[in-house]
N, C-alpha and C positions, 0 to 999 in steps of 0.2 A: 466551467468546469466540461461547459462541450462544444471547449472547443477537445476536451480527452473523448467525450463519448464519439463523437463526430469520426476524431480517431480509428481513436481502436473500432469503429464498424460494431457498434454492442449484438449482439442477440431481441438480449433483455438485460432494461434494468433493471436490477432491484431495490428495493427505497429498500433501503435498514439502517433502525435504531439504535444506535449505542455503535463500538469499539468491538463492544468483545461478542455483542449478540451482529457482528460482523463477521467479528473473525470464527467465534463458532460453522453461521453455514458455510464459507468458507471449506471447514473443516469436514461437514458434514457433508458437502460435492452439492450444496444450492445453489452456489455462485464459484464464480472460473478467480476470481480475484477484488483485491478492497482496496483503490486507492480515493487516498485524500492529498491534495492537489496541493493540501497549505501548512503552514505550522501552528503545534496545537493542539496535536496530541498525543497527551500526556504519557513517562515512560510508565505508570502506574493503570494505568488506562489496561494499556498494548501487550505488559509483561507476560501474564501469561495467555489472554490467547491465541496469541504467541505462537509463545514455544511450543502451541497443541497444533495447531495451524504446520509451524517448523515440524512436530513432531512423525508429522499423517504426508510430509513431501513435503509442504510447502517451503518456499521462500517470499524473503521480505529483503527489500534497501525500502533508505529514504530521497530523497528526488533525483540524492544527490549520487544514487545507486552505491548507496553505501553503506555494505550491511549493518543494522541496529545491531549499537550493544550499548544497554545503560547501565551507567556508573550513578551508584550510589550517592555523591556528593556533587556530580555531572549537574546539567544543563536538564529541567525536565522537559522537557517542550522535546517531541521532537520533528525534523524536517523534514516533514511531507512522508509518503506513505502508498509504499508500491508492496503487494500481496499478495501471488499468487500458490494455485494450486501445485505447483510444481515448478524448477525451474526454463520446461521447455513450453511453459506456458507465461510466468517474466521473459521470456527469449523473445518472447511470438509479440506480449507488449512492448514491450522494450523497439524491438523493429518498426511498430506502425507506431511507437508516438513518433522516435526519432528526435529530428532538434526540434518540438514540440518543448522537452521535458528542460532544453536546453531553452526556451522563453519560459515556461516555469518558474525557470528559478531566475530570470534576471527579475523579470516580476516581478515573486514571495518573492521579500529579505527573511533567511530561513537565520 
């Protein structure tokens, strides 16, 4: 996480508990992105709040940069998360992280 923060050069770090609460803060504009660099988020923790963020123009992928898909009978854990307030913010995150995303993918077993 320290490598990600250094790469993104955030102006301010907000420590917020709970995936839903993080998404809600993103939806109302308190934060620009929510990054969870490891597997472990459950679909049921993120489905509704991610829908709110997307409904307000947000953009989300897993760490492999695949759009999030919710399968009723599939794997119940997400492969990490990158959620941004809009597609241009997502592209900024993607550009700044560059090879770091690949390094994270090789370290973290998704």
